[in-house]
DRENDOTI-363070 format. One record per atom (N, C-alpha, C): x, y, z; residue number from 1; atom name. Coordinates in steps of 0.02 Angstrom, whole numbers, plus 50000, padded with zeros to 5 digits. Layout:
N
<pt x="X" y="Y" z="Z" resi="NUM" name="CA"/>
...
REM end
This chain:
130
<pt x="54622" y="58779" z="52214" resi="1" name="N"/>
<pt x="54561" y="58720" z="52258" resi="1" name="CA"/>
<pt x="54555" y="58741" z="52324" resi="1" name="C"/>
<pt x="54481" y="58751" z="52352" resi="2" name="N"/>
<pt x="54478" y="58778" z="52411" resi="2" name="CA"/>
<pt x="54449" y="58718" z="52455" resi="2" name="C"/>
<pt x="54461" y="58738" z="52509" resi="3" name="N"/>
<pt x="54453" y="58682" z="52584" resi="3" name="CA"/>
<pt x="54394" y="58642" z="52552" resi="3" name="C"/>
<pt x="54341" y="58672" z="52530" resi="4" name="N"/>
<pt x="54284" y="58644" z="52528" resi="4" name="CA"/>
<pt x="54281" y="58566" z="52475" resi="4" name="C"/>
<pt x="54335" y="58581" z="52425" resi="5" name="N"/>
<pt x="54356" y="58550" z="52361" resi="5" name="CA"/>
<pt x="54398" y="58503" z="52393" resi="5" name="C"/>
<pt x="54452" y="58503" z="52440" resi="6" name="N"/>
<pt x="54506" y="58470" z="52474" resi="6" name="CA"/>
<pt x="54468" y="58420" z="52516" resi="6" name="C"/>
<pt x="54416" y="58436" z="52560" resi="7" name="N"/>
<pt x="54368" y="58382" z="52606" resi="7" name="CA"/>
<pt x="54317" y="58372" z="52555" resi="7" name="C"/>
<pt x="54301" y="58352" z="52504" resi="8" name="N"/>
<pt x="54236" y="58369" z="52480" resi="8" name="CA"/>
<pt x="54208" y="58267" z="52508" resi="8" name="C"/>
<pt x="54279" y="58211" z="52521" resi="9" name="N"/>
<pt x="54245" y="58152" z="52537" resi="9" name="CA"/>
<pt x="54214" y="58160" z="52607" resi="9" name="C"/>
<pt x="54249" y="58206" z="52651" resi="10" name="N"/>
<pt x="54209" y="58213" z="52712" resi="10" name="CA"/>
<pt x="54136" y="58252" z="52717" resi="10" name="C"/>
<pt x="54130" y="58301" z="52672" resi="11" name="N"/>
<pt x="54069" y="58337" z="52671" resi="11" name="CA"/>
<pt x="54024" y="58293" z="52637" resi="11" name="C"/>
<pt x="54019" y="58245" z="52593" resi="12" name="N"/>
<pt x="54000" y="58192" z="52577" resi="12" name="CA"/>
<pt x="53985" y="58152" z="52595" resi="12" name="C"/>
<pt x="54005" y="58150" z="52662" resi="13" name="N"/>
<pt x="54019" y="58076" z="52708" resi="13" name="CA"/>
<pt x="53981" y="58114" z="52773" resi="13" name="C"/>
<pt x="53955" y="58178" z="52762" resi="14" name="N"/>
<pt x="53917" y="58200" z="52812" resi="14" name="CA"/>
<pt x="53843" y="58202" z="52789" resi="14" name="C"/>
<pt x="53836" y="58214" z="52725" resi="15" name="N"/>
<pt x="53772" y="58217" z="52693" resi="15" name="CA"/>
<pt x="53700" y="58171" z="52741" resi="15" name="C"/>
<pt x="53665" y="58201" z="52769" resi="16" name="N"/>
<pt x="53625" y="58154" z="52784" resi="16" name="CA"/>
<pt x="53631" y="58133" z="52858" resi="16" name="C"/>
<pt x="53661" y="58145" z="52866" resi="17" name="N"/>
<pt x="53694" y="58116" z="52962" resi="17" name="CA"/>
<pt x="53709" y="58190" z="53005" resi="17" name="C"/>
<pt x="53739" y="58261" z="52952" resi="18" name="N"/>
<pt x="53752" y="58293" z="53003" resi="18" name="CA"/>
<pt x="53725" y="58373" z="52983" resi="18" name="C"/>
<pt x="53692" y="58383" z="53032" resi="19" name="N"/>
<pt x="53643" y="58425" z="53057" resi="19" name="CA"/>
<pt x="53670" y="58495" z="53067" resi="19" name="C"/>
<pt x="53706" y="58526" z="53012" resi="20" name="N"/>
<pt x="53759" y="58578" z="53037" resi="20" name="CA"/>
<pt x="53795" y="58603" z="52956" resi="20" name="C"/>
<pt x="53823" y="58630" z="52970" resi="21" name="N"/>
<pt x="53875" y="58639" z="52905" resi="21" name="CA"/>
<pt x="53954" y="58654" z="52909" resi="21" name="C"/>
<pt x="53979" y="58647" z="52850" resi="22" name="N"/>
<pt x="54051" y="58656" z="52843" resi="22" name="CA"/>
<pt x="54052" y="58721" z="52796" resi="22" name="C"/>
<pt x="54076" y="58773" z="52831" resi="23" name="N"/>
<pt x="54095" y="58849" z="52821" resi="23" name="CA"/>
<pt x="54175" y="58856" z="52815" resi="23" name="C"/>
<pt x="54209" y="58882" z="52737" resi="24" name="N"/>
<pt x="54249" y="58891" z="52757" resi="24" name="CA"/>
<pt x="54267" y="58974" z="52755" resi="24" name="C"/>
<pt x="54320" y="58980" z="52811" resi="25" name="N"/>
<pt x="54322" y="59045" z="52829" resi="25" name="CA"/>
<pt x="54392" y="59056" z="52874" resi="25" name="C"/>
<pt x="54422" y="59110" z="52864" resi="26" name="N"/>
<pt x="54494" y="59108" z="52872" resi="26" name="CA"/>
<pt x="54555" y="59057" z="52880" resi="26" name="C"/>
<pt x="54540" y="59061" z="52831" resi="27" name="N"/>
<pt x="54587" y="59014" z="52807" resi="27" name="CA"/>
<pt x="54576" y="58923" z="52810" resi="27" name="C"/>
<pt x="54534" y="58910" z="52869" resi="28" name="N"/>
<pt x="54518" y="58848" z="52902" resi="28" name="CA"/>
<pt x="54445" y="58826" z="52881" resi="28" name="C"/>
<pt x="54407" y="58751" z="52886" resi="29" name="N"/>
<pt x="54368" y="58730" z="52841" resi="29" name="CA"/>
<pt x="54318" y="58717" z="52927" resi="29" name="C"/>
<pt x="54266" y="58752" z="52961" resi="30" name="N"/>
<pt x="54245" y="58754" z="53004" resi="30" name="CA"/>
<pt x="54185" y="58696" z="53002" resi="30" name="C"/>
<pt x="54189" y="58640" z="53045" resi="31" name="N"/>
<pt x="54114" y="58598" z="53042" resi="31" name="CA"/>
<pt x="54083" y="58601" z="53111" resi="31" name="C"/>
<pt x="54021" y="58627" z="53090" resi="32" name="N"/>
<pt x="53984" y="58644" z="53162" resi="32" name="CA"/>
<pt x="53918" y="58627" z="53149" resi="32" name="C"/>
<pt x="53903" y="58573" z="53213" resi="33" name="N"/>
<pt x="53838" y="58547" z="53209" resi="33" name="CA"/>
<pt x="53826" y="58501" z="53250" resi="33" name="C"/>
<pt x="53782" y="58431" z="53231" resi="34" name="N"/>
<pt x="53772" y="58379" z="53257" resi="34" name="CA"/>
<pt x="53749" y="58318" z="53212" resi="34" name="C"/>
<pt x="53756" y="58270" z="53263" resi="35" name="N"/>
<pt x="53748" y="58188" z="53234" resi="35" name="CA"/>
<pt x="53716" y="58159" z="53280" resi="35" name="C"/>
<pt x="53689" y="58111" z="53255" resi="36" name="N"/>
<pt x="53638" y="58078" z="53302" resi="36" name="CA"/>
<pt x="53683" y="58012" z="53338" resi="36" name="C"/>
<pt x="53715" y="57993" z="53316" resi="37" name="N"/>
<pt x="53762" y="57940" z="53373" resi="37" name="CA"/>
<pt x="53832" y="57961" z="53395" resi="37" name="C"/>
<pt x="53878" y="57933" z="53415" resi="38" name="N"/>
<pt x="53940" y="57928" z="53420" resi="38" name="CA"/>
<pt x="53988" y="57890" z="53370" resi="38" name="C"/>
<pt x="53941" y="57832" z="53329" resi="39" name="N"/>
<pt x="53975" y="57806" z="53271" resi="39" name="CA"/>
<pt x="53972" y="57854" z="53213" resi="39" name="C"/>
<pt x="53909" y="57896" z="53207" resi="40" name="N"/>
<pt x="53933" y="57941" z="53152" resi="40" name="CA"/>
<pt x="53956" y="58001" z="53147" resi="40" name="C"/>
<pt x="53981" y="58011" z="53247" resi="41" name="N"/>
<pt x="54026" y="58081" z="53233" resi="41" name="CA"/>
<pt x="54102" y="58042" z="53227" resi="41" name="C"/>
<pt x="54108" y="57989" z="53230" resi="42" name="N"/>
<pt x="54171" y="57935" z="53220" resi="42" name="CA"/>
<pt x="54193" y="57934" z="53150" resi="42" name="C"/>
<pt x="54136" y="57917" z="53097" resi="43" name="N"/>
<pt x="54128" y="57896" z="53019" resi="43" name="CA"/>
<pt x="54158" y="57978" z="53006" resi="43" name="C"/>
<pt x="54117" y="58035" z="53018" resi="44" name="N"/>
<pt x="54144" y="58088" z="52990" resi="44" name="CA"/>
<pt x="54213" y="58109" z="53010" resi="44" name="C"/>
<pt x="54239" y="58096" z="53081" resi="45" name="N"/>
<pt x="54299" y="58128" z="53082" resi="45" name="CA"/>
<pt x="54335" y="58063" z="53031" resi="45" name="C"/>
<pt x="54339" y="58012" z="53038" resi="46" name="N"/>
<pt x="54371" y="57970" z="52998" resi="46" name="CA"/>
<pt x="54382" y="57989" z="52934" resi="46" name="C"/>
<pt x="54313" y="58015" z="52884" resi="47" name="N"/>
<pt x="54332" y="58046" z="52822" resi="47" name="CA"/>
<pt x="54372" y="58110" z="52826" resi="47" name="C"/>
<pt x="54364" y="58164" z="52885" resi="48" name="N"/>
<pt x="54408" y="58225" z="52884" resi="48" name="CA"/>
<pt x="54485" y="58189" z="52881" resi="48" name="C"/>
<pt x="54497" y="58152" z="52906" resi="49" name="N"/>
<pt x="54569" y="58130" z="52945" resi="49" name="CA"/>
<pt x="54611" y="58092" z="52887" resi="49" name="C"/>
<pt x="54549" y="58074" z="52848" resi="50" name="N"/>
<pt x="54594" y="58060" z="52758" resi="50" name="CA"/>
<pt x="54651" y="58120" z="52731" resi="50" name="C"/>
<pt x="54640" y="58191" z="52739" resi="51" name="N"/>
<pt x="54664" y="58222" z="52734" resi="51" name="CA"/>
<pt x="54730" y="58240" z="52764" resi="51" name="C"/>
<pt x="54806" y="58209" z="52754" resi="52" name="N"/>
<pt x="54849" y="58226" z="52796" resi="52" name="CA"/>
<pt x="54852" y="58279" z="52846" resi="52" name="C"/>
<pt x="54838" y="58347" z="52818" resi="53" name="N"/>
<pt x="54852" y="58412" z="52832" resi="53" name="CA"/>
<pt x="54786" y="58437" z="52882" resi="53" name="C"/>
<pt x="54750" y="58385" z="52898" resi="54" name="N"/>
<pt x="54675" y="58397" z="52938" resi="54" name="CA"/>
<pt x="54694" y="58447" z="52986" resi="54" name="C"/>
<pt x="54743" y="58439" z="53032" resi="55" name="N"/>
<pt x="54741" y="58452" z="53091" resi="55" name="CA"/>
<pt x="54765" y="58527" z="53098" resi="55" name="C"/>
<pt x="54775" y="58569" z="53035" resi="56" name="N"/>
<pt x="54805" y="58637" z="53005" resi="56" name="CA"/>
<pt x="54746" y="58667" z="52975" resi="56" name="C"/>
<pt x="54678" y="58627" z="52959" resi="57" name="N"/>
<pt x="54637" y="58640" z="52898" resi="57" name="CA"/>
<pt x="54578" y="58658" z="52938" resi="57" name="C"/>
<pt x="54566" y="58603" z="52981" resi="58" name="N"/>
<pt x="54481" y="58602" z="53003" resi="58" name="CA"/>
<pt x="54497" y="58610" z="53080" resi="58" name="C"/>
<pt x="54425" y="58651" z="53107" resi="59" name="N"/>
<pt x="54413" y="58653" z="53151" resi="59" name="CA"/>
<pt x="54328" y="58648" z="53168" resi="59" name="C"/>
<pt x="54309" y="58607" z="53220" resi="60" name="N"/>
<pt x="54250" y="58571" z="53223" resi="60" name="CA"/>
<pt x="54233" y="58558" z="53291" resi="60" name="C"/>
<pt x="54164" y="58577" z="53295" resi="61" name="N"/>
<pt x="54128" y="58558" z="53356" resi="61" name="CA"/>
<pt x="54067" y="58511" z="53351" resi="61" name="C"/>
<pt x="54058" y="58455" z="53328" resi="62" name="N"/>
<pt x="54021" y="58419" z="53325" resi="62" name="CA"/>
<pt x="53987" y="58385" z="53363" resi="62" name="C"/>
<pt x="53923" y="58386" z="53396" resi="63" name="N"/>
<pt x="53890" y="58364" z="53446" resi="63" name="CA"/>
<pt x="53855" y="58308" z="53431" resi="63" name="C"/>
<pt x="53839" y="58264" z="53478" resi="64" name="N"/>
<pt x="53826" y="58180" z="53482" resi="64" name="CA"/>
<pt x="53741" y="58225" z="53505" resi="64" name="C"/>
<pt x="53682" y="58192" z="53470" resi="65" name="N"/>
<pt x="53646" y="58226" z="53502" resi="65" name="CA"/>
<pt x="53568" y="58183" z="53531" resi="65" name="C"/>
<pt x="53591" y="58085" z="53496" resi="66" name="N"/>
<pt x="53546" y="58060" z="53513" resi="66" name="CA"/>
<pt x="53572" y="58019" z="53569" resi="66" name="C"/>
<pt x="53545" y="57948" z="53574" resi="67" name="N"/>
<pt x="53549" y="57927" z="53641" resi="67" name="CA"/>
<pt x="53593" y="57861" z="53629" resi="67" name="C"/>
<pt x="53622" y="57862" z="53557" resi="68" name="N"/>
<pt x="53645" y="57794" z="53543" resi="68" name="CA"/>
<pt x="53694" y="57770" z="53600" resi="68" name="C"/>
<pt x="53676" y="57727" z="53625" resi="69" name="N"/>
<pt x="53743" y="57681" z="53663" resi="69" name="CA"/>
<pt x="53797" y="57661" z="53624" resi="69" name="C"/>
<pt x="53858" y="57643" z="53676" resi="70" name="N"/>
<pt x="53917" y="57643" z="53638" resi="70" name="CA"/>
<pt x="53924" y="57568" z="53643" resi="70" name="C"/>
<pt x="53937" y="57535" z="53572" resi="71" name="N"/>
<pt x="53934" y="57448" z="53556" resi="71" name="CA"/>
<pt x="53981" y="57418" z="53621" resi="71" name="C"/>
<pt x="53969" y="57371" z="53670" resi="72" name="N"/>
<pt x="53985" y="57349" z="53717" resi="72" name="CA"/>
<pt x="54060" y="57311" z="53697" resi="72" name="C"/>
<pt x="54076" y="57287" z="53651" resi="73" name="N"/>
<pt x="54124" y="57249" z="53638" resi="73" name="CA"/>
<pt x="54184" y="57284" z="53614" resi="73" name="C"/>
<pt x="54155" y="57335" z="53585" resi="74" name="N"/>
<pt x="54224" y="57389" z="53565" resi="74" name="CA"/>
<pt x="54241" y="57432" z="53619" resi="74" name="C"/>
<pt x="54293" y="57487" z="53594" resi="75" name="N"/>
<pt x="54312" y="57519" z="53651" resi="75" name="CA"/>
<pt x="54272" y="57577" z="53687" resi="75" name="C"/>
<pt x="54284" y="57567" z="53742" resi="76" name="N"/>
<pt x="54223" y="57581" z="53785" resi="76" name="CA"/>
<pt x="54271" y="57668" z="53789" resi="76" name="C"/>
<pt x="54202" y="57723" z="53796" resi="77" name="N"/>
<pt x="54231" y="57780" z="53825" resi="77" name="CA"/>
<pt x="54197" y="57828" z="53753" resi="77" name="C"/>
<pt x="54213" y="57891" z="53755" resi="78" name="N"/>
<pt x="54204" y="57942" z="53712" resi="78" name="CA"/>
<pt x="54250" y="57968" z="53681" resi="78" name="C"/>
<pt x="54219" y="58017" z="53639" resi="79" name="N"/>
<pt x="54269" y="58068" z="53610" resi="79" name="CA"/>
<pt x="54264" y="58149" z="53645" resi="79" name="C"/>
<pt x="54286" y="58180" z="53646" resi="80" name="N"/>
<pt x="54289" y="58259" z="53655" resi="80" name="CA"/>
<pt x="54331" y="58305" z="53603" resi="80" name="C"/>
<pt x="54286" y="58342" z="53561" resi="81" name="N"/>
<pt x="54346" y="58399" z="53528" resi="81" name="CA"/>
<pt x="54360" y="58455" z="53576" resi="81" name="C"/>
<pt x="54402" y="58465" z="53561" resi="82" name="N"/>
<pt x="54459" y="58505" z="53625" resi="82" name="CA"/>
<pt x="54428" y="58580" z="53593" resi="82" name="C"/>
<pt x="54423" y="58616" z="53635" resi="83" name="N"/>
<pt x="54397" y="58696" z="53627" resi="83" name="CA"/>
<pt x="54459" y="58743" z="53663" resi="83" name="C"/>
<pt x="54437" y="58788" z="53629" resi="84" name="N"/>
<pt x="54478" y="58846" z="53643" resi="84" name="CA"/>
<pt x="54492" y="58852" z="53729" resi="84" name="C"/>
<pt x="54551" y="58858" z="53760" resi="85" name="N"/>
<pt x="54559" y="58875" z="53827" resi="85" name="CA"/>
<pt x="54560" y="58798" z="53851" resi="85" name="C"/>
<pt x="54552" y="58753" z="53829" resi="86" name="N"/>
<pt x="54552" y="58684" z="53850" resi="86" name="CA"/>
<pt x="54619" y="58655" z="53875" resi="86" name="C"/>
<pt x="54628" y="58624" z="53927" resi="87" name="N"/>
<pt x="54690" y="58593" z="53940" resi="87" name="CA"/>
<pt x="54670" y="58523" z="53955" resi="87" name="C"/>
<pt x="54733" y="58473" z="53965" resi="88" name="N"/>
<pt x="54714" y="58398" z="53959" resi="88" name="CA"/>
<pt x="54680" y="58390" z="54059" resi="88" name="C"/>
<pt x="54695" y="58423" z="54087" resi="89" name="N"/>
<pt x="54659" y="58435" z="54167" resi="89" name="CA"/>
<pt x="54608" y="58451" z="54164" resi="89" name="C"/>
<pt x="54590" y="58482" z="54115" resi="90" name="N"/>
<pt x="54517" y="58536" z="54143" resi="90" name="CA"/>
<pt x="54483" y="58463" z="54093" resi="90" name="C"/>
<pt x="54488" y="58431" z="54057" resi="91" name="N"/>
<pt x="54455" y="58385" z="54026" resi="91" name="CA"/>
<pt x="54456" y="58318" z="54047" resi="91" name="C"/>
<pt x="54492" y="58320" z="54100" resi="92" name="N"/>
<pt x="54512" y="58256" z="54145" resi="92" name="CA"/>
<pt x="54439" y="58281" z="54197" resi="92" name="C"/>
<pt x="54462" y="58327" z="54236" resi="93" name="N"/>
<pt x="54404" y="58342" z="54289" resi="93" name="CA"/>
<pt x="54342" y="58348" z="54257" resi="93" name="C"/>
<pt x="54330" y="58355" z="54200" resi="94" name="N"/>
<pt x="54263" y="58379" z="54175" resi="94" name="CA"/>
<pt x="54233" y="58312" z="54151" resi="94" name="C"/>
<pt x="54268" y="58257" z="54110" resi="95" name="N"/>
<pt x="54251" y="58206" z="54111" resi="95" name="CA"/>
<pt x="54277" y="58147" z="54159" resi="95" name="C"/>
<pt x="54317" y="58131" z="54193" resi="96" name="N"/>
<pt x="54346" y="58074" z="54235" resi="96" name="CA"/>
<pt x="54335" y="58094" z="54299" resi="96" name="C"/>
<pt x="54309" y="58177" z="54317" resi="97" name="N"/>
<pt x="54288" y="58182" z="54391" resi="97" name="CA"/>
<pt x="54367" y="58199" z="54416" resi="97" name="C"/>
<pt x="54435" y="58180" z="54387" resi="98" name="N"/>
<pt x="54490" y="58207" z="54414" resi="98" name="CA"/>
<pt x="54536" y="58243" z="54375" resi="98" name="C"/>
<pt x="54559" y="58302" z="54403" resi="99" name="N"/>
<pt x="54598" y="58334" z="54359" resi="99" name="CA"/>
<pt x="54662" y="58286" z="54325" resi="99" name="C"/>
<pt x="54693" y="58251" z="54395" resi="100" name="N"/>
<pt x="54763" y="58222" z="54406" resi="100" name="CA"/>
<pt x="54755" y="58162" z="54347" resi="100" name="C"/>
<pt x="54704" y="58147" z="54325" resi="101" name="N"/>
<pt x="54702" y="58094" z="54272" resi="101" name="CA"/>
<pt x="54704" y="58113" z="54206" resi="101" name="C"/>
<pt x="54750" y="58170" z="54208" resi="102" name="N"/>
<pt x="54758" y="58186" z="54144" resi="102" name="CA"/>
<pt x="54787" y="58131" z="54094" resi="102" name="C"/>
<pt x="54851" y="58095" z="54118" resi="103" name="N"/>
<pt x="54883" y="58068" z="54083" resi="103" name="CA"/>
<pt x="54858" y="58011" z="54056" resi="103" name="C"/>
<pt x="54788" y="57993" z="54088" resi="104" name="N"/>
<pt x="54771" y="57933" z="54051" resi="104" name="CA"/>
<pt x="54739" y="57952" z="53988" resi="104" name="C"/>
<pt x="54714" y="58037" z="53986" resi="105" name="N"/>
<pt x="54689" y="58059" z="53925" resi="105" name="CA"/>
<pt x="54743" y="58037" z="53872" resi="105" name="C"/>
<pt x="54796" y="58076" z="53886" resi="106" name="N"/>
<pt x="54855" y="58077" z="53870" resi="106" name="CA"/>
<pt x="54880" y="58020" z="53827" resi="106" name="C"/>
<pt x="54882" y="57946" z="53883" resi="107" name="N"/>
<pt x="54896" y="57900" z="53834" resi="107" name="CA"/>
<pt x="54849" y="57874" z="53799" resi="107" name="C"/>
<pt x="54786" y="57897" z="53804" resi="108" name="N"/>
<pt x="54737" y="57849" z="53769" resi="108" name="CA"/>
<pt x="54737" y="57884" z="53694" resi="108" name="C"/>
<pt x="54788" y="57945" z="53690" resi="109" name="N"/>
<pt x="54798" y="57991" z="53627" resi="109" name="CA"/>
<pt x="54845" y="57970" z="53609" resi="109" name="C"/>
<pt x="54913" y="57941" z="53622" resi="110" name="N"/>
<pt x="54965" y="57929" z="53594" resi="110" name="CA"/>
<pt x="54966" y="57971" z="53530" resi="110" name="C"/>
<pt x="54931" y="57915" z="53501" resi="111" name="N"/>
<pt x="54939" y="57944" z="53426" resi="111" name="CA"/>
<pt x="54925" y="57994" z="53382" resi="111" name="C"/>
<pt x="54906" y="58045" z="53426" resi="112" name="N"/>
<pt x="54889" y="58113" z="53410" resi="112" name="CA"/>
<pt x="54941" y="58162" z="53456" resi="112" name="C"/>
<pt x="54949" y="58139" z="53502" resi="113" name="N"/>
<pt x="54967" y="58191" z="53547" resi="113" name="CA"/>
<pt x="55056" y="58163" z="53555" resi="113" name="C"/>
<pt x="55106" y="58217" z="53563" resi="114" name="N"/>
<pt x="55170" y="58213" z="53583" resi="114" name="CA"/>
<pt x="55200" y="58227" z="53639" resi="114" name="C"/>
<pt x="55147" y="58277" z="53684" resi="115" name="N"/>
<pt x="55151" y="58329" z="53740" resi="115" name="CA"/>
<pt x="55085" y="58333" z="53769" resi="115" name="C"/>
<pt x="55076" y="58296" z="53833" resi="116" name="N"/>
<pt x="55020" y="58322" z="53865" resi="116" name="CA"/>
<pt x="55001" y="58416" z="53872" resi="116" name="C"/>
<pt x="55033" y="58450" z="53879" resi="117" name="N"/>
<pt x="55024" y="58517" z="53869" resi="117" name="CA"/>
<pt x="55028" y="58552" z="53804" resi="117" name="C"/>
<pt x="55012" y="58516" z="53738" resi="118" name="N"/>
<pt x="55013" y="58559" z="53688" resi="118" name="CA"/>
<pt x="54952" y="58511" z="53656" resi="118" name="C"/>
<pt x="54886" y="58540" z="53656" resi="119" name="N"/>
<pt x="54826" y="58508" z="53607" resi="119" name="CA"/>
<pt x="54801" y="58586" z="53585" resi="119" name="C"/>
<pt x="54768" y="58556" z="53549" resi="120" name="N"/>
<pt x="54741" y="58625" z="53498" resi="120" name="CA"/>
<pt x="54658" y="58618" z="53498" resi="120" name="C"/>
<pt x="54619" y="58673" z="53490" resi="121" name="N"/>
<pt x="54565" y="58663" z="53474" resi="121" name="CA"/>
<pt x="54540" y="58639" z="53401" resi="121" name="C"/>
<pt x="54493" y="58577" z="53410" resi="122" name="N"/>
<pt x="54474" y="58553" z="53346" resi="122" name="CA"/>
<pt x="54489" y="58471" z="53353" resi="122" name="C"/>
<pt x="54542" y="58465" z="53413" resi="123" name="N"/>
<pt x="54547" y="58393" z="53415" resi="123" name="CA"/>
<pt x="54522" y="58362" z="53440" resi="123" name="C"/>
<pt x="54505" y="58310" z="53406" resi="124" name="N"/>
<pt x="54455" y="58261" z="53442" resi="124" name="CA"/>
<pt x="54511" y="58190" z="53483" resi="124" name="C"/>
<pt x="54490" y="58209" z="53558" resi="125" name="N"/>
<pt x="54528" y="58167" z="53595" resi="125" name="CA"/>
<pt x="54469" y="58078" z="53604" resi="125" name="C"/>
<pt x="54490" y="58024" z="53615" resi="126" name="N"/>
<pt x="54470" y="57989" z="53653" resi="126" name="CA"/>
<pt x="54472" y="57986" z="53729" resi="126" name="C"/>
<pt x="54420" y="57986" z="53774" resi="127" name="N"/>
<pt x="54407" y="57996" z="53840" resi="127" name="CA"/>
<pt x="54409" y="57926" z="53861" resi="127" name="C"/>
<pt x="54457" y="57887" z="53888" resi="128" name="N"/>
<pt x="54440" y="57824" z="53939" resi="128" name="CA"/>
<pt x="54407" y="57840" z="53987" resi="128" name="C"/>
<pt x="54367" y="57768" z="54006" resi="129" name="N"/>
<pt x="54321" y="57745" z="54063" resi="129" name="CA"/>
<pt x="54360" y="57779" z="54117" resi="129" name="C"/>
<pt x="54321" y="57800" z="54153" resi="130" name="N"/>
<pt x="54354" y="57844" z="54217" resi="130" name="CA"/>
<pt x="54375" y="57772" z="54257" resi="130" name="C"/>
REM end
């Protein structure tokens, strides 16, 4: 059974919302493309995360292209997909304006991070508001 079969639910969730493709190569499933809203991106990630080994199987670059505003009552902030060469300090500088704010990002992602120095490309991190 290939990764496309394993992630059939995520691929079907993406249909009609995801402008891109899910291509299997080098033993990983690469999701590359865009969606209109942050909610669609989160829905796709939630579908991907139904498979316990997703961190080992998935490489994703999912961009949000629409102007959908975040919902007022929910968790303010946004998400960021870790790219090769990223550090929490670099992400904090780019998104929060202060490299020293990396612990804010770490604390907002303790559900998936155990060490602020160990992030991997493809991880989707919650970025708290500055």
